[in-house]
C-alpha positions as CSV (number, residue, x, y, z in Angstrom):
1,X,68.4,109.9,135.0
2,X,69.2,108.1,138.2
3,X,72.6,106.6,139.0
4,X,71.7,103.0,137.9
5,X,70.4,104.2,134.5
6,X,73.5,106.3,134.0
7,X,75.8,103.4,134.9
8,X,74.0,101.0,132.6
9,X,74.1,103.6,129.7
10,X,77.8,104.0,130.2
11,X,78.4,100.2,130.1
12,X,76.3,100.0,126.9
13,X,78.3,102.7,125.3
14,X,81.6,101.1,126.2
15,X,80.4,97.7,124.9
16,X,79.4,99.3,121.6
17,X,82.8,100.9,121.2
18,X,84.5,97.6,121.9
19,X,82.5,95.8,119.3
20,X,83.2,98.5,116.8
21,X,86.9,98.3,117.5
22,X,86.8,94.5,117.0
23,X,85.1,94.9,113.6
24,X,87.8,97.3,112.5
25,X,90.5,94.7,113.3
26,X,92.0,96.1,116.5
27,X,93.7,93.8,118.9
28,X,92.0,93.0,122.2
29,X,93.8,93.8,125.4
30,X,93.3,90.3,126.7
31,X,95.2,89.0,123.6
32,X,98.3,90.8,124.9
33,X,98.6,92.4,121.4
34,X,100.3,89.2,120.2
35,X,97.8,88.3,117.5
36,X,98.0,89.6,114.0
37,X,95.5,92.2,112.9
38,X,93.1,90.8,110.3
39,X,92.7,92.4,106.9
40,X,92.0,96.1,107.8
41,X,88.4,97.0,107.0
42,X,87.3,93.4,106.9
43,X,83.9,94.5,105.8
44,X,85.3,95.6,102.5
45,X,85.7,93.1,99.6
46,X,89.2,92.1,99.0
47,X,90.5,93.4,95.6
48,X,90.8,90.9,92.8
49,X,94.4,90.2,91.7
50,X,94.9,91.0,88.1
51,X,97.5,92.9,86.2
52,X,99.7,95.2,88.2
53,X,98.6,98.4,86.5
54,X,94.8,97.6,86.6
55,X,94.9,96.7,90.2
56,X,96.6,99.9,91.2
57,X,94.2,102.1,89.3
58,X,91.0,100.2,90.2
59,X,91.8,99.9,93.9
60,X,93.7,103.0,95.0
61,X,94.2,102.8,98.8
62,X,92.5,105.6,100.7
63,X,93.9,104.5,104.1
64,X,97.3,102.8,103.9
65,X,97.2,99.0,104.7
66,X,100.2,96.9,103.9
67,X,98.0,93.8,103.3
68,X,96.2,95.7,100.5
69,X,99.4,97.2,99.0
70,X,101.4,94.0,98.8
71,X,98.4,92.0,97.7
72,X,98.0,94.3,94.6
73,X,101.4,93.4,93.3
74,X,100.5,90.6,91.0
75,X,103.1,88.2,89.5
76,X,101.2,86.3,86.8
77,X,104.4,84.7,85.2
78,X,106.7,83.9,88.1
79,X,110.2,82.7,87.3
80,X,111.2,79.2,88.3
81,X,114.3,78.6,90.4
82,X,116.1,77.3,87.3
83,X,115.1,80.4,85.3
84,X,116.3,82.7,88.1
85,X,119.6,80.9,88.3
86,X,120.1,81.2,84.5
87,X,119.5,85.0,84.7
88,X,121.7,85.3,87.8
89,X,118.8,86.7,89.8
90,X,119.1,86.2,93.5
91,X,116.4,84.1,95.2
92,X,115.8,82.3,98.5
93,X,117.8,79.1,98.8
94,X,120.3,79.9,96.1
95,X,123.5,78.0,96.2
96,X,125.9,81.0,96.2
97,X,125.3,82.1,99.8
98,X,128.1,84.8,99.6
99,X,126.3,86.6,96.8
100,X,123.0,86.5,98.7
101,X,124.7,87.7,101.9
102,X,126.3,90.6,100.0
103,X,122.9,91.9,98.8
104,X,121.4,91.4,102.2
105,X,124.1,93.5,103.8
106,X,123.6,96.2,101.3
107,X,119.9,96.1,101.9
108,X,120.4,96.4,105.7
109,X,122.8,99.3,105.3
110,X,120.4,101.2,103.0
111,X,117.4,100.5,105.3
112,X,119.4,101.6,108.4
113,X,120.1,104.9,106.7
114,X,116.5,105.4,105.6
115,X,114.6,104.3,108.7
116,X,111.2,102.6,108.5
117,X,109.7,104.7,105.7
118,X,109.9,103.8,102.0
119,X,112.8,105.5,100.2
120,X,114.4,105.8,96.8
121,X,117.9,104.7,95.8
122,X,119.7,105.6,92.6
123,X,122.1,103.0,91.3
124,X,124.6,104.0,88.7
125,X,127.9,102.7,87.4
126,X,131.2,104.6,87.4
127,X,132.2,102.7,84.2
128,X,131.6,103.9,80.7
129,X,129.6,101.0,79.3
130,X,126.6,100.7,81.6
131,X,126.2,97.2,83.0
132,X,124.4,98.3,86.2
133,X,121.0,96.7,85.5
134,X,121.6,93.3,86.9
135,X,123.0,94.6,90.2
136,X,120.1,97.2,90.4
137,X,117.6,94.4,89.7
138,X,119.1,92.1,92.4
139,X,119.1,95.0,94.9
140,X,115.4,95.5,94.3
141,X,114.9,91.8,94.5
142,X,116.6,91.7,97.9
143,X,114.1,94.2,99.2
144,X,111.2,92.2,97.7
145,X,112.3,89.1,99.6
146,X,111.0,90.7,102.7
147,X,107.4,89.6,103.0
148,X,106.5,92.9,104.5
149,X,108.2,95.1,101.9
150,X,107.6,95.7,98.2
151,X,110.1,97.0,95.7
152,X,109.9,98.9,92.4
153,X,112.7,99.0,89.9
154,X,112.5,102.1,87.7
155,X,114.9,101.8,84.7
156,X,116.0,105.3,83.6
157,X,118.8,104.2,81.3
158,X,117.2,104.3,77.8
159,X,120.6,103.6,76.1
160,X,120.8,100.0,77.4
161,X,117.8,97.6,77.2
162,X,119.1,95.0,79.7
163,X,115.9,94.9,81.7
164,X,113.9,93.0,79.1
165,X,116.1,89.9,79.6
166,X,115.4,89.9,83.4
167,X,111.6,90.0,83.5
168,X,109.0,87.4,82.5
169,X,106.7,89.7,80.5
170,X,107.1,91.8,77.4
171,X,108.0,95.4,78.0
172,X,106.7,98.2,75.9
173,X,106.1,101.8,77.0
174,X,108.3,103.2,79.9
175,X,109.4,106.3,81.7
176,X,110.4,108.4,78.7
177,X,107.2,107.5,76.9
178,X,105.1,108.5,79.9
179,X,106.9,111.8,80.4
180,X,106.6,112.6,76.6
181,X,102.9,111.8,76.4
182,X,100.6,113.4,79.0
183,X,97.8,111.0,78.0
184,X,99.7,108.0,79.5
185,X,99.1,106.9,83.1
186,X,101.3,105.0,85.5
187,X,99.2,102.0,84.8
188,X,100.5,102.0,81.2
189,X,104.2,101.7,82.2
190,X,104.0,99.4,85.3
191,X,104.8,95.7,84.8
192,X,105.3,92.5,86.9
193,X,108.8,91.2,87.0
194,X,108.6,87.5,87.5
195,X,109.8,88.0,91.1
196,X,107.2,88.2,93.9
197,X,106.5,91.7,95.3
198,X,108.8,93.3,92.7
199,X,107.4,95.5,89.9
200,X,109.3,97.3,87.2
201,X,109.0,100.3,85.0
202,X,111.2,100.2,81.8
203,X,113.1,103.2,80.4
204,X,111.0,103.6,77.4
205,X,111.8,104.4,73.7
206,X,112.6,108.1,73.7
207,X,116.3,107.9,74.2
208,X,117.3,110.9,72.1
209,X,115.5,113.4,74.3
210,X,116.1,111.7,77.7
211,X,117.9,114.7,79.2
212,X,115.1,117.1,78.5
213,X,112.4,114.6,79.6
214,X,114.1,113.8,82.9
215,X,114.4,117.6,83.5
216,X,110.7,118.2,83.0
217,X,108.0,118.9,85.5
218,X,106.1,115.7,84.5
219,X,109.2,113.6,85.4
220,X,109.2,115.2,88.9
221,X,105.5,114.5,89.2
222,X,106.0,110.9,88.2
223,X,108.6,110.3,90.8
224,X,106.5,112.0,93.5
225,X,103.5,109.8,92.6
226,X,105.6,106.7,92.7
227,X,107.0,107.6,96.1
228,X,103.6,108.5,97.6
229,X,101.6,105.6,96.1
230,X,102.6,103.1,98.8
231,X,104.8,103.9,101.8
232,X,106.0,100.3,102.1
233,X,107.8,100.3,98.8
234,X,111.5,100.7,98.2
235,X,112.2,102.3,94.8
236,X,115.5,101.5,93.0
237,X,116.3,103.8,90.1
238,X,118.7,102.4,87.6
239,X,120.6,105.4,86.0
240,X,123.0,105.7,83.1
241,X,126.7,105.7,83.8
242,X,127.4,108.5,86.3
243,X,130.6,109.9,84.9
244,X,129.6,109.9,81.2
245,X,126.0,111.0,81.3
246,X,124.1,114.1,82.3
247,X,121.0,112.1,83.0
248,X,122.4,110.5,86.2
249,X,123.1,114.0,87.7
250,X,119.5,115.0,86.9
251,X,118.0,111.8,88.4
252,X,120.0,112.2,91.6
253,X,117.7,115.0,92.7
254,X,114.7,112.6,92.8
255,X,116.4,110.1,95.1
256,X,117.1,109.8,98.8
257,X,120.3,107.8,98.5
258,X,122.9,107.1,95.8
259,X,124.9,103.9,95.4
260,X,127.7,103.7,92.7
261,X,129.1,100.6,91.3
262,X,132.9,100.4,90.5
263,X,133.7,97.9,87.6
264,X,136.9,96.1,88.2
265,X,139.9,97.5,86.2
266,X,137.9,100.4,84.6
267,X,138.0,103.1,87.3
268,X,140.9,104.7,89.1
269,X,140.9,106.1,92.6
270,X,140.9,109.6,91.2
271,X,137.9,108.9,89.0
272,X,136.0,107.8,92.2
273,X,137.0,110.9,94.1
274,X,136.0,113.2,91.2
275,X,132.6,111.5,91.0
276,X,132.0,111.8,94.7
277,X,132.8,115.5,94.7
278,X,129.8,116.1,92.4
279,X,127.4,114.2,94.7
280,X,125.3,115.5,97.5
281,X,127.3,114.1,100.5
282,X,124.1,113.5,102.5
283,X,122.8,111.2,99.7
284,X,125.9,109.1,99.1
285,X,125.4,105.7,100.6
286,X,128.4,103.7,99.3
287,X,130.3,101.9,96.6
288,X,129.7,98.4,95.2
289,X,132.8,96.9,93.6
290,X,132.0,94.5,90.8
291,X,134.3,91.9,89.3
């Protein structure tokens, strides 16, 4: 092959590679990398948005793409602003800016500790009567407000059924049912919440054997699957009261960070110190004081 033919063949090969890169959604150098990448794998059909569980099972991502992941989180019955306000769920444009800013600050602090990857936070009350669900839900909602992030709230407190009053769909099987029945799939326990980009998993109905179920291999496998399913997702685990339950100590092992709430007038400084002594110091992320 003479020099001209070799040169022409090289140009043709480079052009073919450039065209292939454009089809795959890569930015062009002349764009200065300022343009958004289109839907990755634009030759593929976009998944239909249906129920949360069905979408996850029918379109499992093979190569991670945030546009696919976030698009699969359906919200068929979104709450209105009035309904969010009635349930004390934080939302963009809410009147009480101080409350919103408090959750934003907590989100920032947790994100800074974790870095860019998805992570799991356990939230538990130091009081004896539960009451952590609304704060845990709002913490998850604060992450879901970011258009580039999804959140999953996993309720692991089967003794308090507060989650049902915060979501816009009927809840049935949950974590304990999944762990107790090997025939169940994640699809069976995953529900939309009424808040965009926020999904929930209820605690389930097997409260009497929660300690044994949370200690099982299947529980560990469930948490590993939830963590690995989508790397853009922040997982909030709502645990039973930390000082009065064994379950919270078990759930701690599945989480990257731990946040404890301190109900006003219920907990002494000594109680807080004793609780922190039992925690992994590397996981402890802070205290939330509640009125």
